[in-house]
C-alpha positions, 0 to 999 in steps of 0.5 A: 500500500505504501510503495506509492509513498516511497518513490522519491517525488520532489518539487523544486523551489521554483515550481513551488513558488510559482504555484503557491500564490494561485493555490492560496487564492483558490483555497481562501475563496473555497474557504469563504464559500464553505463558510457561506454554504455552512459546510463543516470541514474536518481535516485529519493529519496522521502518519509516520513520526518525523513526516512533518505533520506539524509543519503541514498544519502550520502551512495550512494555517498560513495559506487559509484564514486562521480565524476559521480554523481550530487545531486539536491535538489529542496526545496530551489528555486531560483528567477531564478527557480520561473520565469520559468515553473516548469519543467525548474528546472528539465530539468536543472538537467537532467544528460548527457548520462553516468552520474547519477543524484540523485534528492531529491524529484524530480518532486514529491516534489511540488505536494505532498506538495501542496496536503498536504496543500490543495493547490491542490484538487484531480483533480489538483493533477491528472492533475499534476501527468498526466504530471509527467507520461508523463515526465517519459515516455518520459525520459525512451523511450529516454533511461534513466534509472529511479529508484524511491525510496520511504522511509516509516515507521510506525507512531511510528517509525517516532515519535521515529526517529524525537525525536532522531533527534531533541535531537541529536546535530550531527543529528539536521542539517539533518532536515529542520527547523520546520519539526518535529513540522510541521508533528506532528499529521499529519502522516496519512494525509501525508500517504494518499497523498503519496498513491495517488501519488504513485498509479498514477505514479507507471508504468511499465516504472518507478515503485516505490520501497517502502523501509522500513526505520525504520532500517537504515542498512536495508534501505541503503542495500536495496537501494544499492541492488535495484539500482544495480539490476536496473543498471545490468538489464538495461545493460543486456537489452542494450546488447540484440539485437533488430530488426532494423527498416526498412531502410528509402528510400534515399528521407526520407519521400519522395514518400512513404509518399505521399497519393495515392489519388491526392486530398489528397495531397492538404494540409494546405500549398496549401490553403495559398494565396501566392499572398498577397502583400503590396506596399512600401509606405503602408509598411513603414507606417505600419512598423513604427507604428507596431514597436512602438506598439511592443516596448511598449508591450515588456515593458508592458510584462517586467513590468507584468513579462510575458515571450514571446517565438516566434518561426520561422520556414519555407521554406528555403529562406522564409525570416525568418531572415528578419522578425526576424530583423524587430521584434528585431529592435523594441525591447530594446536589454536588453529584448530579446535574439535570438537563432539560432538552428542548428544541436545539438552539442556533448554536446546537443546530450548527452541529450534528444532533448528538453533539449537544448530548455528548457535551453533557456526558458526566465525569466519572463518579457523577450523574446526569439526568436527561428530561427528554434526550437524543430520542427526539430525533426519532420521535418529535422530529419524525412525527412532525416532519422536522427532519428527512426520513433518511435521517431519522431512520439512520438515527436508530443505529447512531443512537445504539452506537452512542449508547454502546460507547457509554456502556463500554466505558463503564457508564451506568445507563438507565432509560425510562419510558413513562406511559399513561392512557389518552383518557388520563392525559386529558384529565391531567391536561384539564387539571393543569389548566384549572390549577393556577400554579400548574397552568404553566405546564400546559401549552399549545404544543401539548394539545398539538402533540395530543392530536398526533397520539396515534402517530407518536404511538407508532413512532414510540413502539418502533423506537422501543423495538430498535433501541432496547438493547442488551446493554441499554434496555428500556424500562416501561413505566406504568404511570397512570398511578404516580406513586407506582411510577415513582417507586418503579423508577427508583427501584429500577435505578437502584437495581441497575446501579447496585448490579454494576457497583460493589455495593451491599445495601443495609 
């Protein structure tokens, strides 16, 4: 694979000087149009040590408008990085639409280093690269331009380069401490690992550009040409009209999504026994005991450095707020944060929809409670026609992968769907309207959603079927009786935490 990067290509200084002025003008023009069109660009810079990756990035900052570029390196990880799932650090580095992010090594740095030092075997490497492919597919399908460069040269060229850098006081600072000695005699092993990585992640959506790095002028000029070509092609594609998706009916998912066979309309929600109830004395006794246990578990999670994520979804007026309050009453305020998810802000719309949720993932030892969550894409956005069908359909896989990453890192993830009948919802709506201190809870949007009850029912059922996984199952809560619902939520959360923590209750 890398033979093409060992030919010995060169560019004369005269040719470099002649071409660069026009290249810079075209790059700046493309960058300006990228900004105007709202296209995010991610440039991954990776390759052999000593290949001049830092020099390439410095050159790009010179040739482009540096105000529209942010450079991110991932070799010096902070405690904050290490306390969250690995991809959290990359989501923080995602550029908003219209901006460019340059990633040193990107999400490839850790897999290649772990395989190089035998911390991964081939199966573990393939598992990680599958995740990389899924991430890149998701980003590209969201409209991000992803350009990946791998800088390579021969063993002889690398030795010459490293020797020069180690002796040149002006260049020594460009290398990480000990890099040259660490690589001595291991060129072919590193190249073998790199070959595995590139072969498994060189896709049509996100191809690798292997650039020969022995001659710095050829390396930089080729990088500029390639980036320019990718940006101009992306702009040309954006200018090409594409057939619009058929307009959705005003009822969103509506009757068009309802199965023709009435028996097929019986969903998981219809099988939920909404008649479950708990008397007030029994509720008070159980509530106090459960909240005590939850408090102790929360401190155990803190001591054992295990993060907890609790997701609350459900029908309007099903009592999510009340259930959340009974959870937070049991917790030390320093250990948790409650996040209420509404329509995305202008800033959040500039990113992939999962970006705002990745930002809220808690540190090791802490808890985040989501009052509505990333499931809005396959519920409200689907039913109301706010996102194309292709997007919400692929979101099932994206959500499962996101949650799998949380669980793989050790996050305790618990998901609740609170359900009430349509009749009970109407009673609660009217009670809110007639109670002054509750009137703020009922809005025109609530009545609008109620009109789409059947459409939401079908959407919820598909969501439950496709995102209730072994690692992250849904808990369906019969919420017709609020006391029963609150006890079930607390019991489920306690059981989930106790199962994954070294904890012995009283």
